[in-house]
N, C-alpha and C positions, 0 to 999 in steps of 0.2 A: 448789899442787895439781899432782899428777903426771898426765900423759896416760896413759890406759889405753884400748887398743883392744879392742872387744868382738867375740867370735866366737860364732856360734850353731851348735851341733852337737847340739841336742836333736831328738827325732823328731817335731817339730811344735809350733809353726810352725817352718818351715825358712827359710833365707835366700832372699831374692827378688833375681833378677838386676836390675842397674841399669836396663836398658831396660824391664823389666816394672814396676819401681817408678815410673819416670818416667811411664808411661802412666796411672797413677792420678791424675796432676795435669792431665790433659787437660781442657779446658773441657767441662762437661756439655752433652749435647744431649738433646732430648726423645726418649723411648723409643718413641713411636707415630709414627715417621717412616720414610720409605724409607731414610734414611741409617743409622739404627740397625738396621733390619731387614737391611740388607746385612751389618752386623757379625755379627748373630745367625746369618745363613746361613753365613758363613765359620767362625764358632765351632762351629756344629753339625757341619760337615764335619770340622773339626779334632778334635772330641771323639770322633767315630767312629774316627779314626785312633788317638788315645790309648787308647781302650778296645779296639781291634782287633776291632770288631764291625761288622756291616752294619746293625744295628738303630739307631734313633734314640737319642741320649743327651740326657736332659733336665737342664737346670740350674735350680737353685733358690737363693734367698738364704737359706742356712742352713749350719750346720756339718755335719761328718760324722755326728754323732749325729742331726741332723735327717733325714739321708738314711736312717739306720737306722730311725727312726720312720716315715718315708714308706714304706719297704719293708714293714714290718709292717702299717701301716694300709691299704695298697693290695692286699696279697696274702692277708690273713687275715680271718677272721670270728670274733667272740667265741665261745668254746667249742671252736674247732678246735684240733687238736694241732699244735704246732710243736716240732721237735727242735732243740736248741741244743747246739753243740759248745763246751764251756766249758774253756778252758785258760789263762785269764787275765782281767783286768779287763774286756776288751772283749767276750769271750764272755759274761761275766756281764751285760754291758749288754744284749745281745740278750734274755736271760732277763727282765731288769727291764722292758724295753719290752713284751715279749709279755704279761707279767702285767698291766701297766698297761692293755692293751687287752682283757683278759679272756680271753686264750688259755690253753689247757692246755699248759704248758711242760714238756717232757720233756728232761732234761739228760743229755748224754753228757759225762762229766767226766774230766779228767786233771789231775795236779798241775802247778802253774806251772812252765814251762820244758819240759814234755813236749809231744809232738805228738799230736793226735787222729789215729787211724788209720782208713783206709777200712773195716777189719773192724769196728771199734767202731760206726761209723755203720750198716753193714749189719745188725749184730745189733740195734741199736735200732730200725731200720726194720722188721725182722721181728717185733719185739715190739709195734710200733705201726703196723699196716698201713694205718690210716686217717689217718696223719699228712699234714697238708697241705703242709708244707715243712720243709726242713733249713736251718738258719742257721749259718754259720761265718765265720771270717776267712781271708783270704789270708795275712795276717801278723798275729799277735797282738802288737800294739805293746808291751804291758806286759812281755812276756818276750823279744821278739826271735825268737820261734819261727815258722817258716813251715810251713803245712800243705800236704799233697799234694792240692791242690784238683782237679787233673786226675783223680786216681784216685778221689777222693770223688765227683766228678761222674759218673763211670761207674757207681758203685754206685747213686746216687740216680736216674739216668736209667732204670734198670730198673723203677722204681716210678712211681706217679702223683704223687709228691711233687715240689714245686718245690725247686730248689737256689739258695739265696740267699747271696751272698758279700760280706762287708765287705772292700773293697779300699782302705780309707782310707789306710793307710800303705804298702800293697804295690804299688798300681798305679803304674806308671812305673819301679819298681825291680826288680820280679820279672816274668818272663814270665807272661802271662795271656791266654788266648784263649777268651773266654766262649762264642762260637759253637761252637767245636770241643770245648770241655770241658763242655758240657751245663750251663752256668750260666744259670739263668733270670732272675736279677737280680743285677747287679753295681753297686756304688756306691763313691764316694770323696768326699773333701773337697778343698778347694783348697790347703790350707796345708802339704802334704807333697811328694809327688813332682811335683805340678803346678806348684810354685814360685811360688805366689801368697800374698798375705795370707789369713788366715782370712775366711770369710764366704760362700763359694760351695760348693754341693754338686752332685754329678752322679750320675745313676742311669740305667741302661738295663734293659729288660725284654724277655724272649724272647716269641715268639708263644705258646708254652705259658703263660707267665706272664700275658700280657695277657688270656687267657680268665678267669683268676682275678681280675684287676683289675676286670673288668666285674661279677663276682659278689660281690666282697668286701663284707661288711656292717660292718666297723669304721668308726667315724665319721671323716670327713676333709673338709677344706675347702681350706685353704691348700696342703696336701700332696697333693691329689687329682690323681693322674697323668693322669686323663682330661682335665683342664683343660689340662695342659702339652702333652699330645699334640695336642689341637685347635689350640692356639696355635702350636706349633712347625711345624705343617704350613703355617702362614701366615708363617713366619719371625718369630714374635712370642712374647711371654711373657704369661701370664694376668694377672699382677699386676705392679706396678712392680718392675723388676729392679734389682739392684745395678749401676748403669750403669758406674761407675768400675772396679769389679772385672771387668766384662766387657771393658772396654778392656784391662785388664791380662791377662786370659785370652787375648785376641786375640794379644797379643805373645808370651805364654808358649808358645802352641801353635805359633807360627812357629819358636821356638827348638827345640821338641820335634821338629817335622818336619825341621828342619835337621840335628839330631843323629841322627835316626831312632830308632824304638823299639828296634831291635837295638843301636844305639850306646848308648842310655841304659842298657839292661840290662847291656851289657858294662862300662860305666863303673862302675855300682853294684857289680857283682860284683868288679871290680878293687879298688875302695876297701874293700869288705868283706874281701876276702882280706888286704889290707895291714893293716887294723885288727886283725884276728884274729891275724895274725903279730906285731903289736906287743904285743898282750895276752900272747901266749905268751912273748915276750921279757921280760916282767915276771913271768912265772910265775903269771899270773892264770888262773883256771879259767873257761871259758865256761859260761854259765848255760843257754842254749837247747840242747835236744837236737837240733834241726834249724835251725841258725842261718841267717838269710836275709841278703839284701843291703840291707836297710833300715837296720838298726842292729845293733851288737854289744853283747850283754849279758854281763857277767862278774860273778862272785861277789866281794863285798867281802872283802879279806884278813881273816883271823881277827884279832879284837881291835881292828879299826878301825870307825869309824862312817861308813857310806857317805853319809849325809846331810851330814856334815861335809866329806867330800871334795868333794861336789857344791858345797857352799857356798864352800869355798876356791877351787875352780876358777872359779866364777862371780864372786864378789865381790872376790877378791884378784887373780886372774889374768885375768879377763875372758873366760873360756871356759865357755859354758853347755852342760852335758850334762844328762842326766836320771838320777834315782835310781830306786829300786824303788817300786812302788805296792802298797797294801794290806799283806798279810803279808810282802811283799818289801821294804818300806821299810827303808832302812838296810843292806840285805843284798845289793843289786844295783846295779851302775852300768851305764848305757846310753849309748853314744856312737853318734850317728846318722851315716850317710854317705848322706844322702838328699836328692835334689833338686839344688839349685844348689851342688854341692860338687865339689872337685877334690883333687889329691894333697896340696897344702899345708894344706888344712883338716885332713887326717888327721895330718900331722906336728905341727901346732900342738896339736891335741887330745891327742896322745900325750905331747908335751913337758909340757903343763900337768898331765896326770895324774901323770907322774913327779914333778913339783914338789910336787903336793898330797900324794902318798903320802909323800914324803920329809919334808914338814912335819908329817905325822902320826906320824913316827918309824918308818915302814916302811923296811926295808932295800931301797934302790933303787940300781942302777948307772945313773947318769944317761946317757941316750942309748941305752940298751939297746932300748927299744921302738921308738924312731925308726929305729935302725939296721936292726932286723928288718923294719920296714915299708918302708924305702927299698929293700931288696933286691927288692921288688915294684914300688914306685912309680917307680923310675928308668926303667923301661920303660913305654911307652904301653899302654893296655888292648888286649886282643886283639880 
């Protein structure tokens, strides 16, 4: 049996730093104790820094999709209109959740890989003046496209509608200032830029948003933000929390504060620039109209099966990336540069991609993508 080392470069879950992984093995303590409340207090402060907000950030034992459901359940009432920006699978998820709660979902749609524009949102709001909220992504993970959330926030702020942003893959990798950008609800999950295993979700709500939380008529119990607000004021959680994950979050937030948010954004931008340079070195075409620092998506070369390339990289070479979703399956490759990653993760991924393409019979000059990336990676991030 040969030894094969595995590398994780998918856009979630992402690699976990050793000190964070080790914290998951700490002995459990009871969660209704002063010792655990002290951890919650530190975590709450760290989450405000991560979110770049003065508002409290609430944690829940759930995935990012759970946080999306929590946002709809706490901000909407059945029959109310919610405008959804759909440019990929996760925009579509907003629509699916809204319909499940009996909301009137109005869709602003672009084809996969394109970016929703502030003008489109403005026009949709004009046609739907009674809309309760606008729901969008910071980063549409399925395509690698980043939206201009700051500009969209300015448009929404001129109306009575709330602005709700899924930051599940974007938070930590892309600059985001919810208080300055008129974001009324921002949410994320633990398994991407926060550098944790899956299982925790985080959400914050503006003062404007809280007024609606008190009025909303959608059914809610476990995800009722009013319960989390009351508990967090006492450095507590309303239900049994994921204790080991909170130990790990405590360590991850220390790393984030040490690097600083500006440092994280700079590192992600550096890795993204190098990855895109590597793709161009292979003459591969970028898929996203407005590529972000979370992941790089490229079109699969003509005549090749993208799913086969992903399989070769994962099963034969030990490098896990992601393929396309839905109608993009087989036609798109997605390499993440998200969370606990550095320059040599990128050169490894590019080398493996070269090998996989060559094994599929694609004309590849070995080392071309790595050389292009190294022109950026030999220097430290700005």
